[in-house]
N, C-alpha and C positions, 0 to 999 in steps of 0.2 A: 160453291150453295151458299145460297141470303140466306144467314137465323135470325134467330131473333133481335141474337146480342149483336148483333152487324146494322142489318136496322135500326134499332137504339140506338149503334158512337153515330152511324151514322145522322142523325139526327137531330144527336148532342154538339157533332161538327159542326152540320149547315149555321147550329144555333148559335155558336161559337165567333163561329168566321162575317153571320155579321154583326153582334155586336162587336165584333173588331172592326167590321168594316159601316156601321155607325161615328164611330167617334175617332177613327180616321177619317172623315168624309163632313163632321157635324164644324160647326164653329166650335174658334178654340174656349171653348168652357171647363175651365178644368175637370173639375168634378163630373159632371156630368160622363165627360171624357172617362174617368174613375169606374166608375161604376157601370160604362159598360165595357171595361175592359177586367174587371171585376168577376161580371156575367160569363166572361172568353172564356176564365180562368176556369172557371165556375163548371163547363157545359164541356169546353177540351179536356178535365179534368173526365169527369160521367163517361165522357168519349173512350177515354183510353181503358176506363174500369172496364168499355163496354168488349173491348176492344180487343181486349189480355181474353177473357171468356170466352168468345170466337173463335181466340185461337183454339183457347186449352180445349173446346168441345169438337176443333178439327186438329186435336191433335196436339198438335201442341207440349215440346216437358217447358217448366220454370223458365230451364235453362237458353233454349227458344226464347222464348224474352226473353232473360230476363240478357241477350243480346245482342234482341232490339232494342231493346231500350237502355242499352251505357248502361247494364245493371250488372248487382251480383243475383246469384238462385238464390241466394239467401235472404238479399235487401228485399226479391221479388214471391218468396214463401212472406218477408215479416209484415210485408204492406197487406198484399192480404189474408191476411190472419185481424189483423189492424180495419178492413174495407170492413171483413166480417163481422167481426165486435159494435165499427159504426150503423150500417146497416138493422142490429138488430135496436136500436132509438131512431133511430126516422123513417118516422111516418112514412115518405111518399117513396121511399129508397126501400120498405115492408110494398106498396103496394104492390112498386116497380120490382119487385123480386119473386113475388106470386103469382107475377101476369105474365114475367119471364119461364118458369118454373115450368106455368103451364101448357106456353107456348111448345118452350124445350121438349117436358113431354109427349102432347102433341105427336110433334115432330117424330121419335126415337118409336111410336108407336106405325108412325105415320111407314116411317121405312123396316119394319120388324114386320107390316104387314095384320095387327093386333088390331081391337077395336079394342075396349072398355063400355061396359052393361054397368051405365049407369049408374040403375038400383041394384044389381048386388056385387058390384065393382070388381065385375070374374074377367079376366082379358083371352079371347076368344079368337084366335085366328080370319083370316076377311081376307 
């Protein structure tokens, strides 16, 4: 099942791959290549964050995620706390989080077969 998190993760992964391709096939300009690699690392980290969220939404435990990433459960929990704090101060991440939350809530309502009355805020069976 496709999730909003998985969609964002794939978009960032594609961005990372394209940045690495730019660094690999361009002329040998170290500073330009470093910028491309920096963008690739940033995009790969964002993709990883969204894949972690997608895995959690699908029911993966922190143990499962830690094993997939080759770390410990404690390390994953600490990393999540750091990500939560960092997202509080990054405006673009806050926008993405709001959008992601809206998409996630919409998906959950669809699965439950409920709709929300925008005037009252009450949910009704659909």
